[in-house]
C-alpha positions in Angstrom: -0.1 0.1 0.1 1.2 3.4 -0.9 -0.2 6.7 0.2 0.8 10.2 -0.9 -0.8 13.6 0.4 0.6 17.2 -0.2 -0.5 20.5 0.2 -1.2 22.6 -3.1 -2.3 25.8 -1.5 -3.1 26.9 2.0 -6.6 25.4 2.1 -6.3 22.6 -0.6 -4.8 19.4 -0.5 -4.3 16.6 -2.9 -3.6 12.9 -2.5 -3.2 9.5 -4.2 -3.3 5.9 -3.0 -2.4 2.7 -4.7 -3.0 -0.9 -3.3 -1.7 -4.1 -5.0 -2.3 -7.7 -3.5 -1.3 -10.9 -5.0 -1.7 -14.4 -3.4 -0.8 -17.8 -4.9 -2.8 -20.8 -4.1 -1.1 -24.3 -4.1 -3.0 -27.4 -5.1 -5.0 -28.8 -1.8 -6.1 -32.1 -1.3 -9.7 -33.1 -2.0 -11.4 -34.2 1.3 -14.4 -36.5 1.2 -16.7 -34.4 3.0 -16.4 -31.6 0.6 -15.9 -32.3 -3.0 -15.1 -28.9 -4.3 -12.3 -28.6 -6.9 -9.3 -26.8 -5.5 -7.1 -26.1 -8.6 -3.8 -24.1 -7.8 -3.8 -20.4 -9.1 -3.0 -16.8 -8.6 -5.3 -14.2 -7.4 -4.5 -10.5 -7.9 -6.4 -7.3 -6.7 -5.5 -3.7 -7.4 -7.2 -0.5 -6.1 -6.2 3.4 -7.1 -7.5 6.4 -5.5 -7.1 10.2 -6.3 -8.6 13.0 -4.0 -8.9 16.7 -3.2 -9.7 18.0 0.2 -10.5 21.5 1.3 -9.8 22.9 4.8 -12.6 25.0 6.1 -11.8 28.0 8.6 -12.7 27.2 12.1 -12.6 23.3 11.5 -10.1 21.1 13.3 
């Protein structure tokens, strides 16, 4: 996970975030109780975000 926030003015901030997850799944044994296929593989997920924030006077 990466996150970066920086002020662009006295009351404005801009930020960006990136998250990437990767998981490998080895071959698991098939049990008699649950006959669900358990094939080996790889799962990948990614998220990217961008935001702008304004600070109002009198807020904490």
